[in-house]
C-alpha positions as a Python dict, from the first residue, in 0.01 Angstrom:
ca = {
    (1, 'M'): (0, 0, 0),
    (2, 'S'): (-293, -65, 211),
    (3, 'A'): (-433, 170, 443),
    (4, 'N'): (-276, 77, 768),
    (5, 'G'): (75, 137, 591),
    (6, 'P'): (301, -95, 436),
    (7, 'E'): (239, -398, 332),
    (8, 'C'): (489, -735, 228),
    (9, 'F'): (276, -756, -62),
    (10, 'E'): (120, -623, -391),
    (11, 'R'): (-198, -752, -544),
    (12, 'T'): (-187, -832, -947),
    (13, 'A'): (-475, -937, -1190),
    (14, 'D'): (-384, -1280, -1184),
    (15, 'G'): (-232, -1298, -755),
    (16, 'I'): (-11, -1122, -587),
    (17, 'R'): (355, -1048, -596),
    (18, 'L'): (492, -1138, -245),
    (19, 'F'): (884, -984, -116),
    (20, 'V'): (1067, -1221, 95),
    (21, 'R'): (1387, -1216, 331),
    (22, 'L'): (1494, -1608, 336),
    (23, 'T'): (1692, -1764, 553),
    (24, 'P'): (1833, -2026, 463),
    (25, 'K'): (2039, -2360, 650),
    (26, 'S'): (1757, -2305, 923),
    (27, 'S'): (1683, -2567, 1231),
    (28, 'A'): (1265, -2532, 1046),
    (29, 'D'): (1069, -2444, 710),
    (30, 'R'): (879, -2133, 879),
    (31, 'V'): (644, -1805, 782),
    (32, 'D'): (862, -1604, 1091),
    (33, 'G'): (595, -1289, 1042),
    (34, 'V'): (745, -991, 937),
    (35, 'A'): (1125, -732, 887),
    (36, 'D'): (1047, -403, 838),
    (37, 'Q'): (1446, -361, 564),
    (38, 'G'): (1460, -31, 723),
    (39, 'D'): (1289, 170, 373),
    (40, 'G'): (982, 205, 452),
    (41, 'S'): (977, -185, 272),
    (42, 'L'): (806, -479, 454),
    (43, 'R'): (968, -852, 360),
    (44, 'L'): (771, -1191, 473),
    (45, 'K'): (1060, -1347, 708),
    (46, 'V'): (1056, -1706, 584),
    (47, 'R'): (1283, -1972, 713),
    (48, 'V'): (1414, -2308, 541),
    (49, 'R'): (1644, -2590, 607),
    (50, 'A'): (1803, -2648, 255),
    (51, 'V'): (2120, -2480, 200),
    (52, 'P'): (2120, -2197, -100),
    (53, 'E'): (2357, -2408, -306),
    (54, 'D'): (2254, -2469, -709),
    (55, 'G'): (1858, -2323, -607),
    (56, 'K'): (1787, -2585, -303),
    (57, 'A'): (1747, -2340, -45),
    (58, 'N'): (1485, -2128, -345),
    (59, 'A'): (1312, -2487, -398),
    (60, 'A'): (1230, -2503, -108),
    (61, 'L'): (1124, -2161, -70),
    (62, 'G'): (894, -2256, -348),
    (63, 'V'): (732, -2571, -188),
    (64, 'L'): (709, -2394, 108),
    (65, 'L'): (517, -2037, -9),
    (66, 'A'): (276, -2365, -207),
    (67, 'K'): (170, -2482, 99),
    (68, 'T'): (147, -2167, 304),
    (69, 'F'): (-80, -2019, 69),
    (70, 'G'): (-231, -2362, -56),
    (71, 'V'): (-179, -2332, -464),
    (72, 'A'): (67, -2539, -728),
    (73, 'K'): (461, -2504, -668),
    (74, 'S'): (392, -2396, -1049),
    (75, 'D'): (197, -2164, -928),
    (76, 'V'): (506, -2029, -745),
    (77, 'T'): (723, -1838, -971),
    (78, 'L'): (1022, -1649, -810),
    (79, 'V'): (1039, -1320, -1064),
    (80, 'T'): (1381, -1204, -893),
    (81, 'G'): (1642, -1238, -620),
    (82, 'A'): (1805, -1565, -675),
    (83, 'T'): (2112, -1534, -545),
    (84, 'N'): (2010, -1252, -245),
    (85, 'R'): (1846, -1354, 57),
    (86, 'S'): (1573, -1051, -25),
    (87, 'K'): (1304, -1168, -352),
    (88, 'A'): (1001, -1176, -534),
    (89, 'L'): (779, -1414, -632),
    (90, 'V'): (492, -1441, -802),
    (91, 'I'): (145, -1653, -640),
    (92, 'A'): (-71, -1708, -926),
    (93, 'G'): (-445, -1769, -774),
    (94, 'D'): (-738, -1588, -653),
    (95, 'P'): (-592, -1206, -537),
    (96, 'D'): (-829, -1155, -282),
    (97, 'R'): (-735, -1509, -81),
    (98, 'L'): (-406, -1474, -156),
    (99, 'A'): (-377, -1161, -26),
    (100, 'E'): (-598, -1219, 238),
    (101, 'I'): (-340, -1501, 316),
    (102, 'A'): (-59, -1251, 285),
    (103, 'A'): (-153, -1003, 545),
    (104, 'S'): (-291, -1249, 815),
    (105, 'L'): (91, -1403, 825),
    (106, 'S'): (226, -1076, 854),
    (107, 'R'): (48, -957, 1137),
    (108, 'S'): (150, -1334, 1308),
}
């Protein structure tokens, strides 16, 4: 949580943990703002064109987030939610830079 309220991410020692609500089979790959989960938690809304079969949507999510945050695909790791729309991912890199990007996505 920030001074301004809840966020869709947490800083870690070596990056951020990002909380996502994924919508597969969308018309475009894009980050689409923030969703309130109704329990006070927030998730970054992400849409991908890939189907939710054989990890294709999760792979597309990793590629999109790597591009969005300017990191290598190998720096984006899915930690929870492999078969669920609600996911948590760790993005490795400079925590301050990554948190700034995540905060700007939260405001858009």
